[in-house]
C-alpha positions as CSV (number, residue, x, y, z in Angstrom):
1,X,57.5,-78.4,184.6
2,X,57.6,-77.9,180.8
3,X,59.3,-74.4,181.2
4,X,61.9,-76.0,183.5
5,X,62.7,-78.6,180.8
6,X,62.8,-75.9,178.1
7,X,65.2,-73.9,180.3
8,X,67.5,-76.9,181.0
9,X,67.4,-77.8,177.3
10,X,68.3,-74.3,176.3
11,X,71.2,-74.1,178.8
12,X,72.5,-77.4,177.5
13,X,72.3,-76.2,173.9
14,X,74.2,-72.9,174.8
15,X,76.8,-74.6,176.9
16,X,77.3,-77.7,174.4
17,X,80.3,-76.2,172.8
18,X,82.2,-75.9,176.1
19,X,81.3,-79.5,177.3
20,X,82.6,-82.7,176.3
21,X,79.6,-84.9,177.1
22,X,79.7,-84.4,180.9
23,X,76.1,-83.4,181.4
24,X,73.8,-86.2,182.2
25,X,70.1,-85.6,182.8
26,X,68.7,-87.0,186.1
27,X,65.3,-87.4,187.5
28,X,63.9,-86.9,190.9
29,X,60.7,-88.3,192.3
30,X,58.5,-89.5,195.0
31,X,58.6,-93.2,195.7
32,X,55.2,-93.0,197.5
33,X,53.3,-91.4,194.7
34,X,55.3,-92.6,191.8
35,X,55.8,-89.0,190.5
36,X,59.0,-88.0,188.5
37,X,60.5,-84.7,187.6
38,X,63.6,-83.6,185.8
39,X,66.2,-82.3,188.2
40,X,66.7,-78.5,187.4
41,X,67.9,-77.2,190.7
42,X,70.4,-78.3,193.5
43,X,67.5,-78.9,195.8
44,X,65.2,-81.9,195.6
45,X,62.4,-80.6,197.7
46,X,59.3,-82.4,198.8
47,X,56.3,-84.0,197.0
48,X,53.4,-81.8,196.6
49,X,50.9,-84.6,196.7
50,X,52.0,-86.3,199.9
51,X,54.8,-84.3,201.5
52,X,57.5,-86.9,201.3
53,X,61.1,-86.0,200.5
54,X,62.0,-86.3,196.8
55,X,64.8,-88.5,195.9
56,X,67.2,-89.0,193.0
57,X,65.8,-91.8,190.9
58,X,67.9,-94.5,189.1
59,X,66.6,-94.8,185.6
């Protein structure tokens, strides 16, 4: 998880000069287990704890 956050942060830093504030960080999570992860890929996947489909969270 930490390495993914670092990769996303580095990608944002490198592309910041080309963007005009269009990147918004988003979180995905399991509503059953209450886990949260930063979205770092186009696929949401499933929860490793209970197998439920992960969903985009409104924060």
